[in-house]
N, C-alpha and C positions, 0 to 999 in steps of 0.2 A: 793234511788232506782229509776232507770230510768223507763220510760214508758214501754219499752219492757219487762223488768224484772217484773214489777208490773202486766202487762197484762198476761204474761206467768204463773206467780205464781197464779193469780186469775183463769185462765183457768184450771190449774192442780188441784187447790183446788176444783173447781167445779166438775172435774172428780172424785176426791176422795169422795166428799160428795154425788154425784149421785151414785157412787159405793156402798157406805154405805146404801143408800136408796133402793138398789135392794132387800134387804131382806124383805122390807115391801111390795113389789109388785110382786116378783117372788115366786111361790110356790116351793122352793127348800129345800131339807132337811138341817137342821142346819149345819151339818158337811161340806156339799158341799158349802153351803153359806159362811162358815168361810174361806174355802180355796180360793174361788173365790174373795170374797170381800177383804180379807186380802192381797192377791196378788196384786189386783188392787190398793188398797190404798198404799201399799208399793212401787209399781211401780211409782205412782204419786209423792210420797215423794222423792224417789231417783232421778227420772227424774228432778224434780224441783231443787234438790240440785246440780246435775251435769250440768244442763243447765243454771240455774239462780243464783246459789250460796246457801250457807248454810242457810242464813236467809229465803230464799224461802222454803227450805225443812223443816225448823223448824216451819214455820207458819203452814204448813200442818200437821206436827207431833203433834202439840199441839191443833189445832182446831178439828181434827178428833176424839180424845177421848171425847171431850166435846159433840160433836154431837152424838157419840155412847151412851153417858150417857143420852142425851135427848131422844134418840130412845129406851131407856131401854135395850141396849145391854151390857152396864156396869151398874150393878144393884145398885152400891153404889158410891157416890161422891169421896171417898178416892181412888178409882181405877183410876180416871182421871190422877193424877200426875204420878202414876206408869206406866201407858201406855205411857204417854208423855215422861217419862224418857227412857223407852225402845225404843221409836221411835227416840228420840234424839241420843241415842247411835248408832242406825242404820244409821241415817243421817250422823253423824260425821264420823263414820267408813267408810261409803260408799264414802264420799268425800276423806278421807285419803288414801283409797285403790283404787281410780279411775284409777291410772296408773299401777296398779298391774295386774297380769294375772287374768282373769275372775274367775277361780276356787278359787284363793286365796281371792278375794273380796267376792265371794259368801260364802265361808267357814267362814271367819272372821265376816262378817256382820250377817249372820244367826245364827251362834252359839252364838255369844256374845249377840245378842238381845234376843235369847231364854233363855240364862242363866240369864240375867238381869231381864227379866219379871218373870220367874219362881221363882228366888231367892227373888225378891222384894215382890211378892205376898205371898210367903211362910212366909217371915218375918212379913208381915202385918197380916196374919192369926194367928200368935202366940199371938199378942196383941189385935186383933180385932175379936170379936166373930161374926162368920157368920154361918148360918145353914150348917151342914155338906154336904148336897147334892149340895148346891151352891158353897161351898169351893172346893169340888171335881171337879165340872164342870169347875170352873174358872181355877184351877190348870192344868186340862187337856188341856184347850184351850191355856194356857200360856206355854205349854211344847213343845212336838215334832211338833205340827202344826205350831208353829212359825218358826221352822227350814225350813219347806217346803214353807210356804208363803214368807218368806224372801228370800229364794233361788230363787223362781220363780220371785220375784220382781227384784232382782239383774240381773238375766239372761235376763229378759224382757227389763230392762233398757239398758243393754249393747247392746242387739240386736237392739233396736230402735235407740240408739245413733250412731250405725254403719250403719244405713240405709242411702242411698243416699238422700232420701226425707228430712230427718232431717238436713242434711248438707247444704241444700239450705237456710234454715232459719237462719243460723249462721251469 
């Protein structure tokens, strides 16, 4: 990994982690916080992937759920790999679809990530006893909101990558 890639990855990881910390300092309702933070973290992941490579996106994809667990946003440690897998799917599909029309990349990335997260958490809850209110809340967060935050992340990334200011840094 060259210095430019390492620096870019570190900066985007910092943006993602600072975004996750917004919930600790901004008095925003949880649903609004989920949409704002999820979109910003997804944007940082996909931007890192498309600017610096898949490894950069995967670093952010796997560090952010660990920090979310440390901030008590993921209440149980077994949730970390499930979110990491969902993020990995998002990063890999984002890279695979980067030359496709924006609507196709948005659709593929957001729907697949939502299905993977909802499905994996549903399977986990079959064999892992969690209090019903927590299970219900987690499944709600891993359902349709993932479609929206992923779509915003893809659209935001494509917008930023098409800006003239970003082309200067290439």
